[in-house]
N, C-alpha and C positions, 0 to 999 in steps of 0.2 A: 504493500500500500504506500503511495507516495507521501512524503512528509511535507508539511507546509514550509515554504521558504523561510519564514521567521523562525520556526523550530530548528530547522537545519542550521541557520546562522548562529543560533544561541548555543548550539552544542559545543562550539569552541570558544564561547564567550570568556573573556578574561576580566577578572575583578577590577583591574586598573582602568578598564574602558568605561566603567559606569560613570565616573565623574565627568568624562568628556560627553557622554550621551545625555546626562542630566543637564549640563551647561548648554549643550546644543539645543536640547528640547525646549528649555526655557527661552532661549534666544529666538527659536522658531516661533513660539507662541507670541512673543513680544512683537515680532515683525508681522505675524499673521493676523493678530487681533484687529488692527485698523482696517486691513483689506477685507477681512471677513465681515466687518460692519459696513464698509463702504461699497463693495462691489455689488451687493444685491440691489442697491439703488439704481444701477445701470439698467436693470430689467424691471424696475418697479416692484421689487420684492422687499418685504420687511427685513431688518438687519439680522434677526435671529436665524433666518434661513441660511445666511452665510456662515454663521457660527456653527450651526448643525452640520453643514457641509464640511467645514474645516475640521471638525472633530471626527465625524464618522468616516470621511473619505481617507483620512490618515490611518485610521484603524484598519479599514479594508485593504489598503495598499500594503500596510505593514505585514499583514497576514499572508498575502498572496503575491506581492510584488517581488521582482527578482533583484532589484537594486538595493544595496544596503544604505544608500545615501538619499535617494530620491524622495521628495516630500510632495504630496499632492495637495491641491487646494483650489480656491477660486482663482480665476484667470480672466483678465479683461476681455480678451477675444471671445472666450467661451460664453461669458455672461452677455456680451453684446449679441452673440448668435442667439442666445436664449430669448433676449428681448425682441429680436427680429421675428423669432418663431411665434411669440405671443401675438404680435401684430398680424402675422400671416394667418394664425388660427382664430383671430378675432377675440382673444381672451383679454378682458378689460379689468374685472374686479380683482382686488388683491388676493382674496381667498381662492378664486379660480386659478390665478397665476401660481400660487403656492402648490396647489395640487398638480397642475400641468408641469411645473418645473421638476417636481419629484418624479412624475411619470416619465418625463423625457430622460432624466438621469438614470432611471431604472432601465429604460429601453436602450440607452447608450451602453450601459453595462452589459446587457444581454448581447447586444451587437458586438461588443468587444470580445466576449467569450466565443461567440460564433465565428468571428473573424479569426481568432486565434486557432480554433479547431480546423478551420479551412486554410490555415497558413497564409492569411491575407495581410500580414504585416507590411507588405509592400505598399499598402495604401498610404503609409506615411510619406512615401516618395512623391505622391501626387501634388504636394505643395513643396516645390523646390525652394531653395534658399532665396532667390530673387523674388519669387511669387509670394512666399511667406513674409518676407521683409516688406514688400509693398502692401500686402493685405493688412499686416499689423500697423503699418503707418496710416493707412486709411481708417482703421478702427480708432487709432489714437486721435486723429483729427476729429472724428465723430464724437469721441468721449470728451475732448476739450470743449467742443461747442455745447455738448450736453450739460456742462457744468455752469453755463451762464445763469440758469435759474437758481442754482444753489449759491452762487457767488453774490447775486444781485437781489435775491428775494422776489424776483419777478416770476410769475408762473408762465412758463413757455409750453405751449400746447403742440407746436410743430415738431416733426421728426426730420432726420437727415442732417445735412451740413449747412445748406444755404437758407432753407426756410426758417430755421430758428434764428439765424442772424437777421433776417428781414423782420421777423416778428419782434425781436429784441429792439431793433431800431425804431419800430413803431411805438414801443412801450418804454423808451429810454427814460422818460420823465418819472417812471414809477420805481426807479432804483432805490433800494433800501441801503443807504450809505453805510450804516454800521455793519451790515452783513458783508458788503463789499470790502470794507476795510479789514474785517476779520479774515475773510477768505484769502484776499491778496497777501495779507501779512503772514498767514500760515503757509501759503504757497511759497513765498520768498524764503521763509525759514526752512522749509523742506529742501529747496534747491541749494541753499547755503550749506546745510548739513550734508547733503549728498556730495557737494563739491569739496568741502573742507574737513568734514568729519564723517567719512563714509562708514566708520565702525559703529557709529551711533544708530540706533533704530529710529530714523527720522519720523516715519509715520506714527510710531508710538509716542515719541516726544510731542508731536503736534496734537495728537488726540488727548493725551494727559493734560497738556497745557490748555487746550480748548475746554475740557471739562472743568478744570480748576477755575478758569476765567468765567465760565458760564455759571458756576456755583457762586463765585464771589460777586459777580455783577448782575446776576439775574438776567441773562441774555433773553430768556423767553419774555420777560416783562418789557424788554426793550424792543420787542418785535422781531427778534432773530429766531428763526425756526430751529427747533431741536428735534432729535430723533424720536422722542416720545417713548412710550412704555415698551420695554423689552421683557418678554417672559423670563422668569427666573427658574424655570424647570426644564428638564431635558425631554425631548419628544419620545413617544412610544412608537415601536415599529408598527407600520401599517402599509397596506398595499394601496398606492394612490390610483384612484380610478376617476379620471376627469369626466365631467358630464358635458356632452355636446361637442366634444372634440373627436373627429373621426380618427380611428386608429391608424388608417393609412397615412393621413397627414402628420400624425404624431411620429410615426416611424420615419417619414421623409425628413421631418425636422430634426429628429434624433440622429439620422444619418449625416445630415449637414453639420450638426454639432460635433459628431464623432470625427469627421474628416479634419475639422479645424483644431479640435482639442487634442486629438492624437498626433496630428501633424506638428503642432507646436510642442506638445509634450515630449515626443520622441527626439526632437531637436535638443531639448534640455537634457534628456537622459543621455543622449550620445555625446553631448558636449562635456558633461561631467565624467562620463565613462572614458573619453579620450584624455581628459585632464589627469585622471587617476589611474589610467592604464588598465581598464578592465572592459571586456566586450559587452555590448548591449544588444540583446536579441529582441527585435521588434515584436515577434509573435509572443514571446514570454511577457513582454511589457504590456501587451494587450490584456493579458490575464490580470495583471496588477491594476491597470486602469479600469478594467471591467469591475473588479471587486470594489474599488474605490467608489465608482459611480453607483453600483447597486446598494452599497452601504449608505451612501448619501441619499439616494432616492427612497429607500425604505424608512428613513428617519426624517423625512421632510426637508431634505436639502435640495441642491440643484447640481447640474453637471459640473464636473471638475476635471482638471488635468494636472500635469506636473507644474509645480510652482518654481520658476527659476529663482526668485528672490529667497524663498524659504530653503530651497536646496542649496543655494549659495551660502546662506547663513550656516546651515548644517555642515557644509564642507569647511568653511572658515573656522568654525568652532571646534573642529576635530571630531565630529560625530562619527562613531564607528559602526553602528548598526541601526536597525529600525526601532530600537529602544528609544532613540532620540525622538522619533515620531510619536511613540506612545506617550512620552513625557509631555510633548507639546499638546497632545490631545487632552491629557489630564489637566494641564494648566488652563487650557481654554474652557474645559468643563467647569473648573472652579470659577472662572470669570463669569460664565453664564449663571451660576448658582449664587454668586455673592457680589457681583459688580453690576447687576442690572439697573439699580437705581442711578449709579454714576453714568452708565451708558445712556440712560433715558434723557439726560440733560446735555448730551453731546450736540453742539450746534451743527446744523447741516452745512454751513459754509466750510467747516472743518473737513467734512466728507468730500465736498467739492475740491478742496485743496489737495487732499490725499489722492483723489482720482485724477485730478489734472496733473499733479506731479508724476504719478505713475504713467499717465499717457505720454507725457513728454519723454520719459525714460524709455518708453517702448519705441519711439521713433529712432531707428538705427541710422543716423546720418552717416556714420563711418562706412557701413556696408553699402549704402546708396552711393557714396563717393567712390568706393572701390569699384562698384559695378559700372559707374560712368567711365572710370579710367580703364578698366579691364575689358568690358564687353558692353558696347552700346545697345546691342540687341537684348541682352539680359536686363539692362536698366530699363529698356522700353517695356519689357514684360512686367517689371516691378511697378512701373508707372501705370500700366493697364490695370493691375490689381488695385492700386490706390484709387484710380478713377472708378473702378467697378464698385468699390465699397461706397464711395462718396456719392456717385450718381444713382446707382441702383439699390443701395442699401446693403446691409451686412449679409443677409441671407442670400440674395442674388449675387452679392460679391463673391461668395464661395463658388458659385457656378462659374462666374467669370474667371476666378483664380484657377480653378481646376481646368477649365477650358483653355486658358492661356498656357497652362503647363503642357497640356496635350498638344496644343498648336506648336509650342516651342519644340517639343520632342519630334513632332512630325516634320517641322522645318529642318531640324538637324539631320533627319534621316532621308529627306527628299533627295539630297545630292551627296551620297557617300563619297568619301575620298577614294581615289584610285591611282594607279601608277603602272608604268611599264617597267619590267625588270630585265636585268642583264648581268653580265659577268664583269668583275674587275680582274684583269690579268694577274695571275699568280696567287689569287685568293679563292677560297671555296665559298659556296653559297651564291645567292642571288641578291642584287642590290637595285634600289630604285634609280632609274636613269636620271631623273630630274634632280635627285639629291646628291648623287656621287658623280662628280665630273669625270672620274676615271672609268666609270662603268660603261660597258659597250654592249649593244644588242647581240644576241646569239645569232650568228650567221644562219639565215634560212628559217629562223624560228622567232616568234614573238610571244612574250609571256605577259599577260594582263592580270594585275592584282586588284581585286575589289575589297575595300576595307569597310565592310558593313553588310548587314542583312539585305537580301534581295526580295522585296515584297511589292505588292500591287501598286503602291503609291510611288515607288521610285524605279519601277521596271523600265518605264519609257525613257527616263534619264540615262540609265545604265545602257539600255539598248542603243540609244543615240551615241553614247560614248564608244561602244563597241563598233558601231557602223563607221564612226570617224577613224577608229584604229584600223579597221579593214581598208578604208579608203586611202589611208596614209602609209600602208605597208610598203616596204622596199620591194622592188620587182622580183627579187629572188626568194622572198618569204614563202614557205610552203606549209608551215604549221602555225596555228594560233592557239595558245593554251590559256584557258581561263583558270587562274590560281584562286581557288575558293577557300583557302586556309583561313581567311578572316571573315568568311561569309557563314555565320552561324545558322541562319535560317533562310529558307526560300518558300514560296507558296506556288499555287498552281499557275498563276500568271507568269511567274518566273520560269516555270517549267516550259511553258509555251515559248517564252523568249529564247531559251536555250535552243529549242528546235528551229526557231526563225534564224538565229545567228548561224547555226550549223548549215542551214540551207543557203544563206547568203554567202557564207565562206566557200561552200562547194561551187557556187556560181562563179566565184573568182579564182577557182583552182587552189583553194587553201583548205587544208584539213583542220577541223576544229576539234579540240579536246578539252577535258576538264581535269584538274588535279586537286588533290587534298580536299575532296568533298567530305563534309561531316556525315555521320551515319543517316540521320533523318532526311537531309536533302538528297542523299544518294538513293535512299529507299523510294523517294518520290519520283526520281528520274526512272528508276527501274519499273515501278508500278505503272507509270504512264506510258512506258514503251520508248521514251525518248533516249534512254541509255542505249537501247539496241540500235536506234536510228543513228545516233552519234557513232556507235561502235564501241563494244566493250573494250576493244584494244586501244581506244582513245580516252579511256577513263583511268586515271593514274592515282596511286596512293600519295605520291609526293611530286612536286615539280621536277626534282632531280631525276625521278623515274621517267618523266616525259622527255627530258633532255637526252637521257640514255637511249630511249626508244627512238627518238628522232635521229640520233647518230646512226643507229643500226638501220633504220629505214632509208636514210640518205645513201648509205653504202650500197643498198640494193637497187637504187635508181640508176637508170642508164645515164651514162656520161653525156 
């Protein structure tokens, strides 16, 4: 019977590790508490939902997750996806949103387990680094605009990026200046702490200061909005069953949340795995993320993913195992039980400052600059992702991001690299003629190398290249060999192309052959009968075999 990963990791637990795990766990809770309260507001959820998600998700991942360091929790991108799902589903009331968010978390967890069983960890790759950077930048800009109401005290009814700005301009006379002063002041404090004292938990400092000021100066009496009542008890497990939300639409929303949350989460997991030199298996991480989301959903939370800030704190504090996560969950539990009165007077401009600061931190200017310098096309795809989120919204932005990724892959595959090969006198092997000035074509024989798979969308391009090669062959060329060593896959369209090129070569008095075909492509040529039409004697294991066969064939030809 398989052992839970947590139990396996504890078998070799050393007593001296405990102080590191406890210190890391308390630090994780200190960093996680402000975001646990703030992030639910992005989706119109009460703060306790974020606390429940932060506690239970950590427990779920600690039991089933494969990483000793990774900490799960609320994430801006995931919560924005959830808010977009509410709009798509037409869920308005807070009570309904709580139930739907828990249901989506549960479905995300089930989908994670199913994806792991089906070995679908590759879905993490559907959001490439440029696409994910652009997507998170678009979300960050949307979050920043979304804080206008919390900073100014103005009720903003519009969604998106531009409409709230227009609405704000029309209501600019209603600004509540004490709220604005508090929000801007705390935002500046957070940026200063981040720049000059990054070891300090800036969000916690801002929240504690805001609560103290609220208590001392009666912010609520001054007209500054506060969080309000926060339940001081833990939730009971229940199966969330939304009323009026079609299961099909819930599953689609959960699938969109899964793509974004897992895409971002696996990047965090791999980053810390690379830093600390341990492998990260995407399919195993799906199990951990699935357990985290199911635990969150069953106890009234919302979808979660890997938290880069909490994982970074765990790493910097020397956390050794998931015991650190358990300690953080215990600390947050005590906060729910004993700090609810303090959290109730937390001013909402403080939440706006925490969210705005987090949004600014999510904009990866360095990566965008690198993309601009290294690859303009990848920068363009990052910009497409930004525009997709801003113009079409977060939920449709996922479709744009994934579509942009697939388009990028397709464009990279439409024109695979190729080369003509030859010999360097006195050296073994074949060399690309365009790269090595000393390389010379083999007299009477041409060798064409394709560096990529040969599939329906690029067959015409490759066929055109081969026609150009045939047209430009030296008059004494008698053989043309297609080196398929770098061609991992072909399809039925490619099989037809091989037959067409064989026929065209025969018309020009040139024998066409193929070398180093992988097993599956070779089987396709055999089953289609093209291998027989080309001639089994013209299909070679290696290009060197073709060269040897050509030498023997040449000797038999009449002078």
